[in-house]
N, C-alpha and C positions, 0 to 999 in steps of 0.2 A: 782555277781562277787565279788571275795574276794580281799580286799585291801591288799597292801604289808605291811601295819602297823599291820595286823592281823597275819602275818607270824611269825614263831618262832624268838625270839630275837637273837639267835646265827646266824641264816641265814642272818639277816640284816647286822650284823657287818662283816660277812664273805665277802659279796659283797663289802662293803665299803673298806675293807682291800685290796682286789684284784684291785679295781680301783685306789687306792693310789699307790700301787706297780707298776702298769702299767705306771702311769703318771711319777713317779719319775725316773724310769729306761728306759723311752722311749728315742730313738735316738735324737728326737727334744729337749727334756729337757736337755739331756747331752750336746748337741751342744750349746744351749743357755747359759747354765751355764759356759761352757768353754770359749766362746767368751766374756762373760761379765767380766771375771777375768783375762784372759791371755792378754799379750801384742800383738798388731797386728803385722803382719809380716813386713809391710812397714810403720813403724812409727805409727802415730795416726790414728784412724779410720776416722776422718774428713779429714785428708790429703789424705788417700787412696780413699775416696769417691769422692773427688774433681775431680779425673782423671778417674773415672768410667763412661762409656757411659751408658745412660739410657737404661733400659730394660735388664740389665745383660750382655750386649755384652762386648767384650774385649775392653780395653782402647786403645787410639791411641798409647801410648808408647808400650803396649804389641804387638800391630799389627806391629809396626816398628821393634821391637826386633825379632819378628817371621820372618819378611822378611830379616833382617840382618843375621839371623842364616842360611837362605837358600843360601846365597852368599858364594863364596869361601873364604878360610882362609885369603888371602891377603886383600880382600875387607872388611872382618870383622875387620881386624886390622886398616884399614883406618877409620872405624867408631867406634873407641875405646871410643869416648866420649859418645856413646849411651849406657848409663847404668842408672839404677834407675827406678823410677816410673813416672817421669815427663819428657816428650820430650821437654819441654819448658825451661829447665834449662841446659844451656851449651851444648846442643846437636848440633853438627856441621850440618849446612845445614837446620836447622829447625827454623821457626819463628811461633809465636803464637799470638792469640788475647788476650784481657784482661781477657777473661773467662778461659784461659788456654787450648784453642783448637788450633790444628795445622792449620795454614793458608798457609804456604809456605814450600815446600820441594824442595830444590835446591842443587843438587849434580853434578854440571857440571864438566866434565873432572876429575872424581875421579878414573878412571880405574876400575870401579866396574864390576865384572863378576858374572853372574847368570841370573835369569829369573824374570818375574813379576808374576809368578804363585802363589807365597805365599804372594803377596802384597794384603792385605785385603782392597780393595777400599771402601767398605761400612762403614769402621771404621772412615772415614775422611769427615764428613758432612760439614765442613767449609773450606775445602781446596780450595784455590784460584789459586795457582801456583804449578804445578808439572813439574820440569825441571831436566831431567836425561840425557841431551844431552852429547855426546862425552864420552861414556862409552863403555862397551863390553857386554851389555845386549842382550840375545838371546831368542829364543823361540817366541811364538806368543803373540799378544796383547790380554789379556783376555777380554771377553765380559763384565765382571764386571766393566770395566772402565767407563761404562755408569752410575755408581752410584755416580760419582763425580759431584753432582748436581749443585754446586756453582762455579765450576772451570772456570777461565778466561783464563789462559795460560797453554797449554799442549805441552811440548817440549820433544820429544823422538828422535830427530835427531842424526845422527852419532852413531848408534849402530849396532847390528847384528840381528835385529828383522825379523822374517819370517812370512809366512802365509798371510792371507788377513786382510784388515782393517775391524774391527768389525762394523757392522751396528749400534750397540748400541752407537757409538760416536754421533749419531744423537740426543741422549738425553741431550747432554751437551749444553743447550740452552744459557748459558751465555758466551760461549767461544769466545774470540776475536783473539787468536793466536793458530793455530794448525800446528805443524811442525813434520812431520815423515820422513824428508829428510834423504837420504843416509842410508837406511837400505836394506833389501832384501825382501821387501813386494811385494806380487803378487796378482793376481786376479783383479777384477774390482774396480773402485772408487765407493763406495756405494752411492746410491741416497740420503741416509739419511744425508750425509754431507751437502747437499744443503738445509737442514732445519735449519742450523746454521746461522741465519740471522744477528747475531751480529759479525760474523767473519770479521776481518780486514786483517789478514795475513793467507794465506793457502799455505803451502809448502809441496808437496808430491814428490818432485823431487828426482832423482837418486835412483830409485827402479826398479822393473820389473813389474809395473802395466800394465795391458792390457785392451782391450775393448775401449769403447768410452768415451769421456768427457760427463758427464751427461748433457742432454739438460736443466735441471733445474738449472744449474750453475748460470743462470741469477738471481736467487733468492737472491744471496749473494751480495746485493746492497751496502754493506758497505766495500767490499773488496778494499784494496789499493795495495795489492801484491798477485799475483797468479803465483806460480811456479809449473809447472808440467813437467819440462824438464828431459831428459834422462830417459825415460820409454819406454814402447812399446805400447803406446796408438795409436789407429787407428780410421778410420772414419773421418767425417768432423769436422771442428771447429763449434760448435753450434752458430747459429745467435743470440741466447739469450745472448751471451757474451757482446753484445752491451748495456745491461742493467747495466753493472758495471761501472757507470759513475764516481766513485771515484778511479778507478784503475790507478795506476801510473807505475806499472811494470807488464808486461805480458810476461812470458817466457815459451814457448811451444816447444822449439827446441829439436832436436834429439829424435823424436818419429816416428810414421808411419802414421801421419795424412795426409788425402787426400782430394780431392775436391777443390773448390774455397776458397780463402780468403774472408770471409763474408764482405760485404759492411758495416755492422753494426759496425765493428771495428772503423770506422770513427767517431762514436758517442762518443768514449772514449777520450774526449778532455783534460782530466787530465793526459793522458798517457805520461810518460817520457822515458820509455825504452820498446821496442817491439822486441822480437826475436821469429821468426817462422822458423828458419833455420833447415836444415837437416831433412826435411820431404819429402812427395811426393805430395806437393800442386801443383795444376795446374791452368790454366787460367791467366788472366792479374792482375797486381797490381791494386787494387781498386782505382778509382779516388777519393773516399771519404777520402783517406788519407790526403787530403789537409786540413782537419779540425784538424789534430794532430799538432797544432802549438807549443806545449810544448815538442815535441819529440826530444830527444838528441841522442838516439841510435835506428837505424832501421836496423835489420839483417834479411834478407830473403834468404840468400845464401843456395845452396844445395837443391833446389826444382826443379820443372819442370814448372816454371812460364814462360809465353810467352808474345808476344806483345812488344810494345815499352816501354821505361822508361817513365812513365806518366809525363806530364807537371805539374801536380798538386804538384809534389815534390818541385817545386820552392818556395812554400809557407812555407816550413818547415825550417824557418830561424834559429831555435835553434839546428839543426842537427850538431852533432859532429862526429858521425860514420854512414856511409852508406855503407852497404855490400849487393850487389845484385849479387854476383858472382855465377858461376856454376848453371845457369838456362838456358832457351832457349830464352832469350830476343833478340829482333831484332831491326833494325833501327839504327839511329845515336845516339851518345852521345849528349844529349841536351846542348845547350849553357848556359842554366840557371844554370848549375853546378857551374859556376864561381860566382854566386850570393850567394852561401851558404858560407858566410864568416867564420862561425865557424867550418867548416868541417876540421877535422884533419885526418880522415881515410876514404878512398874511394876505394872500391874493386868492379870492374866490370868484372873481368876476367872470362873465361869459358863460355861466351855467344856467340851469333852470331851477335854482333854489327858491324856496318860498318861505312864508312865515315871517316871524320877527327876527331882528338882529339881537342876539343875546346881550 
């Protein structure tokens, strides 16, 4: 084999010249030389790097500016403070942690018009609160919302959102508040919501949700508030609701719920307000209600409940409002009504009650 050192001298230098020429005029070399001498677009290189997301992804500021650009012109003017490379410097509605990462995005009642389609949820790994309530956001809730891995409060109530609730919401394992109230959401309540065992408040009211209340709702043992009213939910109230021992407010009114009121509701001894009105519930008022000693509001009107007014109601000494009107209740008005000293509202009309008024 012939060594390259034995080749003609001119051939050796020809190869060396070609290699040097390729290196000097290559795109990489030209780029490296340019960036080392030119002034960075956004101030110092260190400053720009501070707000870059690892892995070459867009920064949080860039993600917010992209979403801002997708909103209508009036909404963009309301977010006029959103300029520059750092969302943490005087951007309205934005709070950050010490590392310069966005933790809170709160734009309540800003009259924003647009969608969430251009909101890059994966760009906000440290977001704890997303509060966009009382705006005019439309379109569906993107499934990418499941990327908000650390979020604690998600409030999108009072908008114009449509479509179904994405099952990916079940990935938000740290969530304590979920409010999608007063939108135009349809479809079923996804079973995945019942995986959010840290939830304290769940409000899906005033939508057009249909189907049944998931039987696994009893997994949400930390719930203190459950609002599902003014939807089109059907089927029975699941007995597992008796597992929600921390519940203080349970509003299921104005749906199409049927069947008996489960005796297990009597296990909710922390309950302060209970409204099952305007459904098609049947059977008698459960005797287990006697355990609801903290109850101040009991609304069961507008169902098909039958039988007498149960004697056990006499134990509900904290009652302020009792509305049993427009059912099929029979028998006499019990004398114990006079023992409910705190009662300020009593509606019994529209039944088949007989006898004397105590």
